[in-house]
N, C-alpha and C positions, 0 to 999 in steps of 0.2 A: 386416781384423783387427777383431774386435769388441772394443770397450772395455768393461771391467767397471765403470767409474766413471760414475755417473749425472750428475755435475756439480753435484749438490745439496750445500749446506753441511750439515755435521753439526749436529744440534739442540744448542742451548746448554743447559747444565744450569740448572734453576730454582733461584733463590736461596732458601735456607732462611729461613723467617720468624723474625724476632728474638724471643727469649723475654723481652726486657727489659720491654716494656709489660705483658705478662701478669703477670710477676713483681711489677712495681710495683703493678698493680691488686690482686693478691691480698694484697700486703703492706698496701696502704691499707685494704682490707676488714678484714683481720685486726686492724689497728691501731684501726679504727673500732669494731669489735665489742668489743675489749679496753677501749677508752675508755668505751663505753656500759656494759659490765659493771662497770667500776670505779666509774663515776658512780652506777649503780644500787645497788651494794653500799654506797657511801658514804652515799647517801640513806637506804637501809634501816637502816644503822648509826646514822645521825643520828636517824631516827625511833625506833629501838629505845632509844637512849640517852635521848631525850626522854621516852619512855613510862616508862622505869624511874626516871627522876629527877623525876617529877611529884610534887612535894610543896612546900608552903609552907615557906620558910626563915625562921626566927625567931631573932633575936639581940637580947638586951637592949640598949636604946639605939638600935636602928634607927629611922630616921625616914623618913616618906614623906608624900605629899600626894595625895589622891584627890578627884575631884569626883563627887558623887552626884546624878543627875538623876531626877526623878519626873515622869511624865506621866499624870495620872489623868483618865478620862472616864467619867461615869455618865449613862446615858440611861434615861428611864422612858417607858412606853407602855401604852395600854389595848388589849388584844388580844381583839377579838370577831369579828364577821363581817368587820370591817375593822380595820386597825391605826391607832390614833390616837396620834401622838407627843405626849407631855405636856411633855417638856423635857429638856435636856441641860446638864450642868455639866462644865466643864473646869478642872482645877487643875494648874499646872506649878510645881514647886519644884526648884531646883538649889542645892546648897551645897558649898563646898570644905571638906574635913575634913583638917586637919593631924594626922598620926598619929605615935605613938611607942610602941614596944614597951617596956613598963615591967617586965615579968616573963615568964619562960618556965619553966613547971613541967611536967615529963613530956610535953613536946611541945605543951603548950597555952600559947598566948601571951595575955597580958593587954595590950590595946591601948587607949591613951587617945587620943581624938580631940577636937580643938578646932575649932569652926566659925569660919571666917575670912571668908567672903563668902557672900552669898545673893542669888539672883534668883528672882522668883516672878511668876506671873500667874494670874488667875482670870477666867472668863467664864461666863455663863449665858444660856440661851435657853429660852423657854416658849411652847408652842403656835405655834411658828414666829416668835415675836417675840424679838429680842435684848434681853438685860437688861444689868445692870452689867458693866463690864470694868475690872479693876484690874491694876496692875503695880507691881513694886518691885524696885529694884536698890540693894544696900547701898553700891555704889561711886558711885551717883548718886541719893542719897536725896531730893533736893529735888523737891517736887511730888508725892510719893507719897501715895496715898489711904489707905484703911483697912488695906492690907497693910503699912503702916509699922510695925505691931506686931511684924513679924518681926525688926526690928533688935534686939530683946531676946534673940534667939538667938545673936547674935555673941559669940564668945569663951566660949560655954557648952561644957561638956564632956560627951562620951558615952564610956563605957567598955564594951568588949566583949571576950569571950574567944573565941579561934579555934583549932581544931585544924589539923594540917598538911594535912588534906584540904580545908580551907577552911570546914568546918562551924563556924558561930557558935553557941555553946552558951548564951550569956548576954549580955544588953544591959542596962546601967543608966545612969541619968542622963536618959533621955528623958522619964520621967514628970514629974520636977521641972521640966524645961524646958517641957513642954506646959502645966503649971499656970501657969508664969510667963507664957507666951505668951497663954494664955486670959485672964489678968487684963489684959494689955496690949491685947488685942483688945477687951475690954469697954470699956476707956477710949476707944479709937479709935472704937468704934461709938457711944458716947455723944456724942462730938464731932460725928460725922456724922449724928446722929439726924434732924435736919430734912430732910436729903437722902438719908439712907441707907435701907437696907432694900430698896428697889427692888421690882420685881415678881418674876416668876419662879415656878416651881412650888413647892409647899409645902416649906419648909425649905431652899430653894435660892437665896435672894436675899440680897444685902447681906452682913451679918456672918456669916450662916449659910454662905454660900459660902466666905468667907475662912476660916472655922473648919475647912473640909476640908483646908486646908494643914497643919494640925497632925499629920495622918497621917504626914507625912514625918519627924517627930521622935519619935513615940511608941515606947516600947521594943518592944512586940509587933510592930508593923508594920515597924520598922527591922530587927528580927531576921529577919523573914521575907524582907525585901528583900535583906539582906546574904547570907543563905544562898542565895537564888536566883542572886545574882551571883557569889559566891565559892566556893560548894560545888559544884564541877564536876568534881573529880578522882576517879579510881577509887581504892578502898581497896586494891586489889591489881591486878596486871597483867592487863589485859583489853582486848579490842577494842571491846566495847560494855558498858555497865553502867547500872544503874537507881539513881535516887536519889528518895526520897519527900520531897515538900515540902508545907508548909502556908503559906497566905497569909492573914493577918488583914486583913479588909476591912470597910468600912462596912455591907456587906450580909450578912456572915457569914464564917465561916472556910472557905476553899476549899482542897481537898487535891488533889494530882495526883502522878503518877509521871513523872519525866523519864527519857527514854531517851537516853543520851549516847553519842557516838562521836567518834573522832579525825577531824580535818579535815586541812588542809595542815600541813606541818612545815618548819621552817627552823632553821638553827643557833641554838640557844639559845631557840627559841620554838616553841610548838605551839598549834594551834587546836583547839578542842573545840566541837561544836555539839550541840544537843539539841532534842527536841520532846516533847510529852506522849504518854505511852503510855496509851491509853484515855481516858475522859472525866474532866473535872474534877467533883468532888463538893463539895457545900456543906452545912455545918452551921450552922443559924441560932442565934445566941447568945441566951442567956436575958436577959430584961429589955431586949429590943431597943427602940431608939428610932428616930425619924426614918423612913428608908426601910423598915427592917425591920419597924417597928410597923404598917405599912400592908399587909403581906402575910403570909399564913400558908402553911405548907407550900411554901416556895420551893424550886424544883428547877431545876438546870442542864439546859437542853435542847440547848445547843450550846457548844463550847469549843475553844480553840486556844491552845497555848503553844509558843513556840520561842525559842531563845537561841543566842548565839555568843560564845565567850570566847577571848582570846589569853593564854596563860600563858608566862612565861619568867623565868629568873633567880630562881626561888623566889617569884614573886608574880604576881597577875593584872595584865596590862598594860591591858586594857580588856575589858569584858563588857557584853553587851546582852541584855535579855529583853523579849519582847512577850507579854502575857497578855490573853486575852479569854474571858469567860464570859457567856453569855446565859441568863438564868434567868426563870422565871415562876411564878406561884402565885395562889391565890385571894385576893382582897382581903379586908381585915378591917374591922370597924366601920362607920362612916358611909359610907366609900368603897364598901363592898360594896352597901349599900342604894341609893346613887346609881347605881351601875352596873346594878343589877337594874332600876331604873326606865328605864334606857337600853337594856335588852335583854340585859344581862349581859356577861360577859367576864372575862378574867384581866388581872392587872397584870404587865407585863414589866419587867425590869431588865437592862440590858446594861452590864457592868462591863469597862472596858478599862484596862490599866496598862502603861506602857512605862518600863523602868528602864535606866539606863546608868551604868557605873562606870568612870572613867578615871583612870589614874595619871598624875601630872604628868610631862610629857616623853615619854610613850608615843605612838608614831605608828601610825595605822591602816594606813598604806601599806607596812608592813614585809613584806608578802607579795606 
């Protein structure tokens, strides 16, 4: 009798794969996507809010303290078949300005600032040879040289008017201060007469170098600097915007257009950076003296401007600007005759300015 059973065990059914890991994975992915979308929306909302709320906040009686740093460098050269460096002057001035909003009229604030501390340094080099170097610190005035005249600026007042965009429309008090400082400088120069003066290129030694520090207090140059540092906000909602600037300098009035755009954003703070759009242009002043008197038809041949500002809670936290303009022109007067005897050439002037404006207590590491 033949058996119909082969003796083999029937196949075991394959266990079904569990759906739990797949469901957990899908849930995790969905949660991650949702979290990223939420974070992105919150970041975008924060940026939108910051961009809409960008305006200086002015309230009568508000007080603040800023430190304004100036770093000026002017170099001269003769440019013929070969370039010959004539000399370079460097002037650094930093002062703390305690400010108070004394009036607000139709969105324009009147701000009174009082100078509380000053640091300064000057140096000069001519034909590769270093000249006099001077330093001054109002907190450590002992041993100061000719720059000691700057102590007359302590507790002096500067008044300026500012719009909610940061535009400074008027500065007063600087001219009276520079006159006071000029008189004090003359007295210090007289004391240092036997040892003062030094070498250096024409108009760039001793008291002449120290006199360049007055730029940091004059109404016109202070207005230019405050605008470059504070006037960074758009007048209306925009991703990029242009602002025209004028900078009063020893070698002429320089004009440029800044192209501004938003940088990083964080809660309550926004960064704005800019650079020059096109070239810097220069207009030589009438009745020019010093460097300007040595050159005619001065023209900018190269330039670069860039800046970065952090704005938050209705005011600038810190702002930095770097400005460079390289200009050249035909020499005038006796200098032209001397250069012709040497084979001719143009006189070049390279003007560099670094500005920094810092609110007391503001931290640069907030981003």
